[in-house]
N, C-alpha and C positions, 0 to 999 in steps of 0.2 A: 474700858479708860479713860479719863482725863485726869485735868489738876483737881479736880475741886470735886472724882470721884472716891471718893476711898485712899487715892493715892499714896501712899506716906513713904517721903520723903523727905529729905534736909535738902535736896536742890528743889527743890517744887516750888512752884509760885503757895501761898495759905500760910492763915495763924503762929506764928512764930509762939512756939511755948521752952521755958525754961530761960537761960540766959543770953538773951540775942548779940549777945556777943562769940561764943561758942559757934564754930564751922565758917566764921567771915575765912578768907585764903584772902586776898589780893583786894586794888584798889583797879576800880579802873575810869576810862572815860568813856565815856558814849553823847551821840549824841541827841538832843532833847530840845525840847521844846517848851522854853521858862518862861510861864504867866504870870506878869508884874501885878496888872492886876487884873478885873474882871467885874461884871455886869449885871443883873438879867429882870428884862421886866415883862409884864406880859398882860396886853390891853386888847379892848373889845372897839373895834373899828365898825361901825354904823355907814350903812349907803356908801358903799367900795364901789367904786367902776372896775370892771373888768373889763378889760382890749382885750377880744381873741386873735388868739392869731395861729397858725398850720391847725385849722384842723381836721378832722377825722374821725369820718370817710370827710373828703374836700366836698363843696358844695349841698350842704345839708335842704332839708324842705325848713323855710320861716316858716311861723316862730319855731324860738327853739324853749324845748324848759329845762329848768336848770335841778339836777341831781346832786353832784356835790362839786366840793372844789376844796386842794389840800397842796401843801409841799409838794417839791419835787425832789425834793438835794437839803440837808441838815447845815448848805453853806450860803449866807447872806453876801451880795455884794456890797460894796463900798462905795457910794460921793461921795461927790461934793465935801471930802473928810479936811473937816481945820483944827486942826490944837492949840488950844492959847493957857500958854503956862501961864499959875496964879500965882503971882510976888507977893499976896500973905497968905500962901499953901503952898510952902516949900514940897516941889515933887508931885506936886497936884498941879490938874488942868482941866482946862472947859474944852470936852471934846463931842464934833459935833456931828452930825454925817448924814446922809440917807444912802437907809439899807436894805436894796432891793430882793423882794423874797421870791423869786420863780416856783408857776404854780400850776397844777394842770384840771380844766373844768369838765366834769362830766355832764352831759347834759345828752337828750333822744330829740329830734327833731318834730316835727309837722304828720310827720311818715310814723312813730313809733321808733325809728332807727336813734339807733346808741349812737354815741362820736365823744368825741372831746379835742380838745382845744388847749393853748398854752396862753402864761397871761403873768401878769408879773404885779406884787403888791409892792407899793413902796410904804416908806416910812421912816418918818424926820429922827431925830435923835438928840438929842443936848443931855448932859450928863457929864461928872464931874470921877474923872481917873485918876488912878496915881500914874503918874508917866515918867520911866529909866534918869540918870541923868546922862547926857549929852554924850555920843559913845560913837564907838568908828565904824564896828556897823549902827544897824539901825532897826528900829525898834518899828511892828506896823501894827497897828488897829484893824481888829480881822470879827467875824460877827459869826454865828451861829445863830441860825432862827427855822421857825419853826410856825405855819399857817393853814388854819382850815379853816371852811365855811361851810355850813351843812344847811342855810338856806340861801337865798337868789329870784330875782326874778329876772325875766325878758325884756331890755328896753328896745323895743323894736325899728324904733326912728335912727336910730346905731348902732344896731347888733353887737348890743353887747349887756350881759349881765349885774344887775348892781346888785351887792352882796354885806350879811354883814360878819367878819373877821371875828377870828379871836388868836391872836400874836406875840407870839414867845420868842424873845430876841434876849442875846447873851453877847455885849460885847465883850471885846480880851485884849488888853496891849503884850505885847508878846515876841522873846526874840530866838532862833534859832542857837544852842548856843552846848557848846564842847561841856559837860559839865563833872565833875569826879565824886563816884560814886562806893559806897563799901561794897563789895561782891562777896556771896557766899558758892560762888560757880558758877558754871551752866546751867541749862533748866533740864531735867528727867525725864524725858518727854515719855508718858508710859502710851500704854500700843490704845489704838483709839475700842470704842468695844461699839460693835454694832448693835442699833435698836430698834426690838423686835417688837410686835403687843403681841402681850404673853394670852393667847385665846385660848389656851389650855390652863390657864390656872383653875386651880380648885379642884378642874377635871382630874390633873393624873394624880392630886393625893390625894382620890378615897385609896379604900384596898381593894383589890380585883373583885375579893368576892364577898359577898354581904357578911357579916361578924357576927358566928350562933350569938343568943338570946337567952339567956337564964330564965324561965318562967315556972311556976308552981306545977304547972302541969308536966313541964320537962322532967322532974325532979322523980 
């Protein structure tokens, strides 16, 4: 079983039925990441050059044939960050940054040996976001990112790949805070249900012996 496998308990996460105030037992202080603002951008980049590093196995036989490339983590690295508050829009700011996305590139070399290499896709962002008022605890701007490249060509002179990339970037303004929440108490953790493939499903439901069928000749 799990939280969402028909386990019925008032101390389980899930849809509230009836009075939401029923069962509340305390106010708890939790450490959490509060998101003040966020935005998503999805773009296609054409003819982007991937510089290869950390080739595995080392010393492949050139030329290389591109297979695929995709991001290796959901977190992007932000550099060159500037936040300019806008006088005509209180609480808003122009946020400029470079988001770097680590990607792993799969290829085959001239001998047909499969290999992988590391690279990075960097994207410039220039967006409008809401930022909190100045406080002792500073806010931070972070990025979640994903990249995938389905096509690429090898550049023999520079030993790089030129690719078309599909990019998704989520920029967030957040602070780690202590926040007060109403609580229903601790979760009731249900026992795990082992997964098993029912290879005999339908077979064990058959009758042990054939069932007799009535016919005119048997009457």
